C-alpha positions in Angstrom: 21.8 -22.3 8.8 18.6 -23.4 7.2 16.1 -21.9 9.7 13.8 -20.9 6.8 13.1 -24.5 6.0 11.1 -25.1 9.2 9.3 -21.7 9.4 6.0 -22.4 7.8 4.0 -19.4 6.4 1.3 -18.0 8.6 -2.1 -19.7 8.1 -3.5 -16.1 7.6 -1.1 -15.4 4.8 -1.8 -18.8 3.2 -5.6 -18.2 3.5 -5.5 -14.9 1.6 -2.5 -15.2 -0.8 -4.8 -16.7 -3.5 -6.9 -13.5 -3.5 -3.9 -11.4 -4.7 -3.8 -10.7 -8.5 -2.1 -13.7 -10.1 1.5 -12.9 -11.0 1.2 -9.5 -9.2 3.8 -7.6 -7.3 3.8 -8.3 -3.6 5.7 -6.5 -0.8 6.8 -8.5 2.3 7.5 -6.0 5.1 9.9 -6.9 7.9 10.5 -10.2 6.0 13.0 -11.7 8.5 14.2 -15.1 7.2 11.8 -14.8 4.2 9.2 -17.4 5.0 6.4 -15.4 3.3 8.5 -14.1 0.5 9.5 -17.6 -0.5 5.9 -18.8 -0.2 4.6 -16.0 -2.4 7.4 -16.5 -4.9 6.4 -20.2 -5.2 2.9 -19.0 -6.1 4.3 -17.0 -9.0 4.3 -13.4 -7.5 7.1 -10.9 -8.1 8.1 -10.2 -4.5 9.9 -7.3 -2.9 11.1 -8.2 0.6 12.4 -5.6 3.0 14.1 -5.9 6.5 16.6 -4.0 8.5 18.9 -7.1 8.5 19.2 -8.5 5.0 21.6 -11.3 6.2 18.6 -13.0 7.8 17.3 -13.9 4.4 19.6 -16.5 2.9 19.5 -17.6 -0.8 16.4 -15.7 -2.0 14.7 -17.1 -5.0 15.1 -15.3 -8.4 11.7 -13.6 -8.2 12.4 -12.0 -4.8 14.3 -8.7 -4.5 15.6 -8.2 -1.0 16.2 -4.7 0.3 18.0 -3.8 3.5 16.3 -0.7 5.0 15.6 0.6 8.5 11.8 1.2 8.2 11.7 3.0 11.6 14.5 5.4 11.2 14.8 5.9 7.4 12.4 7.1 4.7 9.8 4.7 3.3 11.9 3.0 0.6 9.0 2.3 -1.7 7.6 5.8 -2.2 5.6 6.0 -5.4 5.6 2.2 -5.8 2.3 0.3 -5.9 1.8 -3.4 -5.1 -1.0 -5.9 -5.7 -0.4 -7.2 -2.2 1.3 -6.1 1.0 2.1 -8.7 3.7 3.1 -8.0 7.2 3.4 -10.5 10.1 4.7 -10.1 13.6 5.8 -6.5 13.1 4.3 -3.2 14.2 5.6 0.3 13.5 2.5 2.5 13.7 3.8 5.4 11.6 4.1 3.0 8.6 0.4 2.0 8.6 -0.6 4.9 6.2 2.3 4.1 3.8 1.3 0.5 3.7 -2.3 1.4 2.8 -1.0 3.9 0.2 1.2 1.3 -1.4 -1.7 -0.7 -2.7 -2.8 -0.8 -6.3 -6.5 -0.7 -7.0 -7.7 -4.2 -6.1 -4.5 -4.7 -4.0 -4.7 -6.6 -0.8 -3.3 -5.8 2.6 -2.7 -9.0 4.6 -1.6 -8.1 8.1 -1.2 -10.1 11.3 0.6 -9.2 14.5 0.5 -9.3 18.2 -2.3 -7.5 20.2 -2.9 -6.2 23.6 -3.3 -9.2 25.9 -0.2 -10.9 24.5 1.9 -9.9 27.5 0.3 -12.8 29.5 1.9 -15.2 27.0 5.4 -13.7 26.9 7.0 -11.5 24.3 6.3 -9.0 22.9 4.8 -7.4 26.0 5.7 -3.8 25.3 2.5 -1.9 24.4 4.5 -0.1 21.6 4.5 -3.5 19.8 1.0 -4.6 20.6 -2.1 -3.5 18.7 -4.8 -1.9 20.6 -8.4 -3.3 20.2 -9.7 -2.4 16.7 -6.4 -0.7 15.7 -6.0 -2.5 12.4 -9.7 -1.6 11.6 -9.0 2.0 12.3 -5.9 2.0 10.1 -7.8 1.0 7.0 -11.2 2.7 7.9 -12.5 4.7 4.9 -9.6 3.7 2.7 -9.8 -0.1 2.2 -12.7 -2.6 2.2 -12.3 -5.1 5.0 -12.7 -8.7 3.8 -11.9 -10.3 7.1 -10.7 -9.2 10.6 -9.9 -11.2 13.7 -8.9 -10.2 17.2 -8.3 -13.4 19.2 -6.0 -15.8 21.0 -4.4 -18.4 18.9 -2.7 -21.7 20.1 -0.5 -22.2 17.0 2.4 -21.9 16.4 2.4 -20.8 20.1 -0.2 -19.2 22.3 -0.5 -15.5 21.5 -3.0 -12.7 21.3 -3.2 -11.5 17.7 -5.1 -9.2 15.4 -5.2 -9.8 11.7 -6.9 -8.2 8.8 -7.3 -8.7 5.1 -8.5 -5.6 3.3 -8.7 -4.5 -0.3 -8.2 -1.1 -2.1 -11.4 -0.8 -4.2 
């Protein structure tokens, strides 16, 4: 089982990772097999990776701490912790959005990308509970973070999908 070897990091995460404070602490939310945690670790970040199924993340590198936690049923496991970067891809649990914003240090970067309304025409996810409404990521950071970039579009790679993505910084 070496599925993580063929899962390239998201182009959005690659684009913005260099804007995170060098050597900083980064949180990878709903990390799955760890494609972003591995990528960030290679860049020299201290990475905390969290998922409800820790077994998905095989052989984490030494500078990655993997935590198994149910982010939807349990308490926020990082209460009081601050990160220089928070990375979320292909995951949406709306009640977590304020905690993610609060978890950023001054100068910290939120790099978020997930499926949006309209994705149902391409397949899964099609449940509105897992699809961002138009402008929803902008609303989540409004008045709290400075938006550096935002996109709401259809992408062709790695497969056709409707996505929203944002990069925003705590000033």
